C-alpha positions in Angstrom: 122.7 125.0 15.0 126.2 125.6 16.1 128.1 126.2 19.3 130.1 129.4 19.7 133.2 127.6 18.3 131.4 126.5 15.2 131.1 122.8 16.2 127.8 121.4 15.1 125.6 120.3 18.0 124.8 116.6 17.8 121.1 117.0 18.7 120.4 113.8 16.8 122.6 112.1 19.4 120.2 113.2 22.1 118.5 109.9 22.5 119.2 110.6 26.2 119.6 107.4 28.1 116.3 106.5 29.6 116.1 105.3 33.2 114.8 101.8 34.1 111.5 102.1 35.9 110.9 99.6 38.7 107.2 100.0 38.2 104.8 102.1 36.2 104.3 104.5 39.1 107.8 104.5 40.5 109.4 107.8 41.0 112.8 109.2 40.3 115.5 109.9 42.8 118.2 112.7 42.6 120.4 114.6 44.9 121.5 118.2 45.5 125.2 118.8 45.0 126.0 122.0 47.1 129.5 123.3 47.3 129.5 125.9 50.2 132.6 124.3 51.7 136.4 124.3 51.5 137.0 120.6 51.9 135.0 118.9 49.2 136.4 116.5 46.6 136.9 117.6 43.1 133.9 117.5 40.7 135.5 114.6 38.8 135.7 112.6 42.1 132.1 113.6 42.8 131.0 112.1 39.5 132.8 108.9 40.4 131.1 108.8 43.8 127.6 109.4 42.3 128.1 106.7 39.6 129.3 104.2 42.3 126.0 104.7 44.0 123.9 104.7 40.8 122.7 108.2 41.3 121.4 109.4 38.0 120.0 112.9 38.6 121.8 115.8 40.2 120.9 119.4 40.9 123.5 122.1 41.4 123.1 125.7 42.5 124.9 127.4 39.7 126.5 126.6 36.4 130.1 126.2 37.4 132.4 125.3 34.5 134.4 122.7 36.4 131.2 120.9 37.4 129.6 121.0 34.0 132.8 119.7 32.4 133.2 116.9 35.0 129.7 115.6 34.2 130.4 115.4 30.5 129.4 111.9 29.2 128.6 110.7 32.7 125.1 109.6 31.9 123.9 111.8 34.9 121.1 114.2 34.2 121.7 117.7 35.6 119.5 120.5 36.7 121.5 123.7 36.8 120.6 127.0 38.4 120.5 130.7 37.7 121.3 132.3 41.1 119.0 134.9 42.5 121.5 137.7 42.0 121.3 137.2 38.3 117.5 137.6 38.1 117.5 141.3 37.5 119.9 141.2 34.6 118.1 138.2 33.1 114.7 139.8 33.4 115.6 143.2 32.1 118.0 142.3 29.3 117.1 139.5 26.9 120.6 139.7 25.5 122.0 138.7 28.9 119.6 135.7 29.0 120.8 134.6 25.5 124.4 134.9 26.4 123.8 133.0 29.6 122.3 130.1 27.7 125.0 130.2 25.1 127.8 130.2 27.7 126.2 127.8 30.3 124.3 125.4 28.1 125.4 125.4 24.4 129.0 125.1 25.5 128.3 121.7 27.2 125.1 120.3 25.8 124.3 117.5 24.8 127.5 115.8 26.1 126.6 117.2 29.6 123.0 116.1 30.0 121.3 119.3 31.2 117.6 118.6 31.6 116.3 121.7 33.5 117.1 125.2 34.7 116.1 126.2 38.2 115.6 130.0 37.9 116.5 131.3 41.4 115.8 129.5 44.6 112.9 130.3 46.9 112.7 133.7 45.3 109.4 134.5 47.0 111.1 134.7 50.4 114.4 136.3 49.1 115.1 139.3 51.4 116.5 141.1 48.4 112.9 141.4 46.9 113.6 139.9 43.5 110.0 138.5 43.0 109.1 141.0 40.3 112.0 139.7 38.1 111.2 136.0 38.4 108.7 135.6 35.5 110.4 138.0 33.1 113.7 136.1 33.7 112.1 132.8 33.1 110.5 134.0 29.9 113.7 135.5 28.6 115.6 132.2 29.2 112.8 130.3 27.5 113.0 132.6 24.4 116.8 131.9 24.4 116.2 128.1 24.5 113.6 128.4 21.7 116.2 130.4 19.6 118.7 127.6 20.0 116.0 124.9 19.5 116.6 123.5 23.0 113.2 124.1 24.5 112.1 120.6 23.9 115.0 119.2 25.8 115.5 121.6 28.7 112.7 122.9 30.9 112.5 125.9 33.1 111.0 126.3 36.5 111.8 127.9 39.9 111.9 126.2 43.3 109.4 127.5 45.8 109.4 127.1 49.5 106.2 125.8 51.3 106.0 129.2 52.9 104.5 130.3 49.5 101.3 128.6 50.7 98.9 130.7 52.6 97.3 127.5 54.0 98.7 124.0 54.1 96.6 122.2 56.7 94.6 120.2 56.1 96.0 119.3 52.7 92.7 119.7 51.0 92.7 123.4 52.0 96.1 124.0 50.4 96.3 127.4 48.8 98.9 129.9 47.6 99.3 133.2 49.5 96.6 135.5 48.3 99.0 138.5 47.6 101.0 136.3 45.3 98.2 134.8 43.2 97.8 137.5 40.5 101.4 138.7 40.2 103.2 135.4 40.5 101.3 132.1 40.7 98.7 132.4 37.9 101.3 133.6 35.3 103.9 131.1 36.7 101.6 128.1 36.4 100.4 129.2 33.0 104.1 129.5 31.9 104.8 126.0 33.2 101.7 124.6 31.4 102.6 126.2 28.1 106.2 125.0 28.2 105.5 121.5 29.5 107.5 122.1 32.7 107.0 121.1 36.4 106.5 123.1 39.5 109.7 122.9 41.6 109.0 122.6 45.4 111.3 122.5 48.4 109.7 120.5 51.2 111.1 119.9 54.6 108.8 118.1 57.0 111.3 118.6 59.8 110.5 122.3 59.9 106.8 121.7 60.4 107.6 119.1 63.0 109.9 121.4 64.9 107.3 124.2 64.9 104.4 122.0 65.9 105.8 119.0 67.8 102.9 119.3 70.2 100.5 118.1 67.5 102.8 116.5 64.8 104.3 113.2 65.9 107.9 112.2 65.0 106.4 108.9 63.7 104.3 110.9 61.2 107.3 113.0 60.1 109.6 110.0 59.6 107.3 107.7 57.7 107.0 105.3 60.6 103.9 103.3 61.4 101.3 105.7 62.8 97.5 105.9 63.0 97.5 108.6 60.3 95.8 112.0 60.0 92.3 112.2 58.5 91.5 115.0 56.1 87.8 115.7 56.2 88.1 117.9 53.2 89.1 115.2 50.7 88.2 112.1 52.7 91.7 110.8 52.7 94.0 109.6 55.5 97.6 110.6 55.5 100.4 108.5 57.0 103.3 110.8 56.3 103.8 114.5 56.6 105.7 114.6 53.3 102.6 113.3 51.4 100.4 115.8 53.2 102.7 118.7 52.3 102.9 117.7 48.6 99.2 117.2 48.4 98.7 120.7 49.9 100.6 122.1 46.8 98.5 119.9 44.5 95.4 121.3 46.1 96.6 124.9 45.7 97.2 124.3 42.0 93.8 122.6 41.7 92.2 125.7 43.2 93.6 127.7 40.2 92.6 125.0 37.7 96.1 123.7 37.0 95.8 120.0 37.6 98.0 118.9 34.8 101.3 120.3 36.0 103.7 117.8 37.6 105.6 118.5 40.8 109.4 118.0 41.2 110.6 118.1 44.8 113.8 119.9 44.3 114.9 119.7 48.0 114.0 117.6 50.9 116.1 116.2 53.7 116.8 115.8 57.4 119.9 117.0 59.3 122.1 114.5 61.1 123.2 117.0 63.7 121.7 120.3 65.1 121.9 122.7 68.0 120.3 121.8 71.3 117.1 123.6 70.3 116.8 121.9 66.9 114.4 119.2 67.8 114.8 115.9 66.0 118.1 116.6 64.3 120.1 113.4 64.6 121.9 110.7 62.6 119.2 108.1 63.4 116.3 110.4 62.4 118.1 111.5 59.2 118.8 107.9 58.2 115.2 107.0 58.9 113.6 110.0 57.1 115.8 109.7 54.0 115.9 105.9 53.9 112.1 105.6 54.2 111.6 108.4 51.7 113.8 106.7 49.1 111.8 103.5 49.6 108.6 105.4 49.3 109.6 107.2 46.1 111.2 104.2 44.3 108.3 101.9 45.1 105.9 104.6 43.9 102.2 105.1 43.7 102.2 108.9 44.0 100.4 110.7 46.8 97.0 110.0 48.4 95.5 112.8 46.3 97.4 112.0 43.1 98.0 108.2 43.3 99.3 108.1 39.7 101.7 111.0 40.1 105.3 110.0 39.3 107.3 112.1 41.7 110.9 113.2 41.1 112.6 113.9 44.4 116.1 115.4 45.0 117.6 114.7 48.4 119.3 117.5 50.2 122.2 117.1 50.2 125.2 115.2 48.9 127.8 116.5 51.4 128.0 118.2 54.7 129.0 121.8 53.8 131.2 123.4 56.5 131.0 127.0 55.2 127.2 127.3 55.4 126.0 129.9 57.9 123.2 129.6 60.4 122.4 126.9 62.9 124.4 123.7 63.1 121.9 121.7 61.1 122.7 123.8 58.0 126.1 122.2 57.8 124.9 118.7 58.4 122.3 117.7 55.8 124.8 115.6 53.8 124.6 111.9 53.1 128.4 111.9 52.8 131.2 113.6 54.7 133.7 115.5 52.5 136.0 112.5 52.7 133.2 110.6 50.8 132.4 108.3 53.7 128.7 107.9 54.5 127.2 109.8 57.3 124.7 106.9 57.5 123.7 104.1 55.3 120.5 104.2 53.3 119.4 102.5 50.0 119.7 104.7 46.9 118.5 102.2 44.3 115.6 99.8 43.9 118.0 96.9 44.3 119.1 98.3 47.6 115.6 99.1 48.6 114.7 95.4 48.2 117.2 94.6 50.8 116.1 97.4 53.1 114.2 95.9 56.0 110.5 96.6 56.1 111.2 97.5 59.7 112.5 101.1 59.9 116.1 101.7 60.9 116.6 101.6 64.7 114.4 104.1 66.5 116.5 106.2 68.8 115.5 106.6 72.4 114.1 110.0 73.2 116.6 111.8 75.4 115.5 113.3 78.7 115.9 117.0 79.1 119.5 118.1 79.6 121.0 114.7 78.6 124.1 114.9 76.4 126.7 112.5 75.1 130.2 112.9 73.8 131.1 111.3 70.5 133.9 111.3 68.0 134.0 114.1 65.4 134.3 112.0 62.2 135.8 115.0 60.4 138.7 115.3 62.8 140.8 112.8 60.9 142.1 109.3 61.9 145.3 110.6 63.4 143.6 113.0 65.8 140.9 110.5 66.7 143.5 107.8 67.5 145.6 110.1 69.6 142.5 111.2 71.6 141.3 107.6 72.0 144.7 106.6 73.4 144.6 109.4 75.9 141.0 108.7 77.0 141.8 105.0 77.6 145.1 105.8 79.2 145.7 108.9 81.2 142.0 109.9 80.9 140.8 106.9 82.8 137.9 106.1 80.6 136.3 102.7 80.9 137.5 101.1 77.7 136.9 97.5 78.7 133.7 97.3 76.7 135.5 98.1 73.4 138.1 95.3 73.7 137.8 92.2 71.4 134.9 90.0 72.5 133.3 92.7 74.7 129.8 94.1 74.1 130.9 97.3 72.3 133.8 95.9 70.3 131.5 95.7 67.2 131.4 97.7 65.0 135.2 97.6 65.1 135.8 101.1 63.8 137.9 103.9 65.1 134.9 106.3 65.2 132.7 103.8 67.2 135.5 103.0 69.7 136.6 106.6 70.1 133.0 107.6 70.7 132.5 105.1 73.5 135.8 106.1 75.2 135.1 109.9 74.8 131.6 109.5 76.3 133.0 107.4 79.2 135.5 110.1 80.0 132.8 112.8 79.6 130.2 111.1 81.8 132.9 110.2 84.5 133.8 113.9 84.5 130.2 114.7 85.4 129.8 116.3 82.0 132.1 119.1 83.1 132.7 122.0 80.8 135.5 121.2 78.4 135.5 117.5 79.1 134.2 116.7 75.6 136.7 118.4 73.4 139.9 116.4 72.9 141.3 119.2 70.8 138.5 119.1 68.3 138.3 115.3 68.1 135.0 115.1 69.9 131.6 116.9 70.0 128.5 116.9 72.1 125.1 115.5 70.9 121.8 115.5 72.6 120.6 112.1 71.3 121.8 108.7 72.4 124.6 107.5 70.1 124.0 104.2 68.3 126.8 101.9 67.2 125.7 98.4 66.7 124.1 97.0 69.9 126.2 99.2 72.2 124.5 101.2 74.8 126.2 104.5 75.8 125.9 105.3 79.5 124.7 108.7 80.7 126.3 108.6 84.1 128.6 106.7 86.6 
C-alpha cells in the first residue's frame, strides 16, 4: 500500500501508543479544537499546549492541512471531520470519497494518528436538509478505507444531537424520533455494528436545564450532591443530568436491539459567559461542570444503566472562539483564552483529579433579579487593563483600598482580579449607570457574582 507520492505506508509501525488506564472502567478524555476565530495560536503551539496538559485525544471540525501536519508524531489521537457541505458529493460520488480519504488521511497517516472520521455534525437538524446523504456518504468513505486497508484503524460515525431523541425522560423511555427510525437510525446502527464503530453523541445538560429550570435543579446539572431523580422504568436513581441523558440514548438503542454499540460523547461543555437570558452561564458553573465531569469520567464506572461502559468524552471546547455567531455563550465555551491562559482551572488528568477536592469548586451565590457586576475583560490585553485600572483608582474614584497589599482583596495578586474589583467599585458607585462599565473595552458586565479568592464584590454603595 502506497501514498500518492509512492512512499510505503508503515502500517507495521502502527502499534499506536496505548493510553494508561487508571482503572478497568475508567473513561477517556478528549477535547474539541474549534477554530472559528481570528486570534488563535498556531496549530504547532496548540499541540504544545495540549501536550503540556497531557491531553491525548482531540477532535477537529475539518481536515485542515496545517493542523494535520502539526499533529504529526505528537502522540495525540485525532478525530477529523467531513463537513456537512461535503455530504452530497461524498454520498453521490464514490470517487470523491476515495480522493477525500487519499488526500486527508493517506497523506498523513500513520504519523498523524487519525482514529476516526466524524461524518457531518448534527446532520439530522441541519437546516440544509442533508439527512438523506448521511448513510451513503458514510458507506462510501468506509469503502475507501477498506480499499486502502485502513478500516481496522479508522472508524466512521456521525455526531447526533439529543434532539434526535423523540423521548428522553425518564431515561428508561429513551427513544429515537419515529420519523427517523427506518430511514436513518436502523441502517445507521447496523452500519456502526458491522464496522465496529461507536455512536457519536453531543450532549449539553445546560440546554435541558435552561429549558426546564423549574423542574431540573442546578445541583443535578452540575454533578453536585443532590437527592437524585428516580426512574420508575428501570428502577435506577440518577444523580446527574449527564448520566440520565446518556442512558436515554442507550435505552433508545436497546429499543432497536443494538445493545453492543459503544457511545462516544463527541461534545459536552458549559459556557463561562452568556447573555442575561442564558441561565447558568458563568465561570463558576463552567468550572464546576467540566471539573466534576472530568473527575466522573476518569474515575469511571460507566452510567447507572451501563455500569461497565467505558465512556470517551470530548469537552467543548479548547478555546473561546470570537467569530462564532449566535448568543454570547457560543463564543465562551473554551477552557483557554486565545492567549493560552486558562479561563478557569480544572483537572485534566487522573493525577490532577487525585488532588481535586472532593468538595466541588466554590458554589456561586445566586444573583437576585437585575443584579450585575463589572469585571475585567481578560482578552483586552495587559496594557489596556492596566491603564483602565489606573484611571478607576485615580480620577474614577473607585474604592481601591481593598486591593492594596495586606487588604482582603489583594489576593489573588493578578491584574485581572485587581482590575475587576476596581471596575466593579466604579460601576456600583456610579449606580450602574449606562456606560459606566466599559473602560474602552477593558471591562464587561456579568450577571453572576465574580469570584477571586475570598474577595466579595459589593453590589451597591
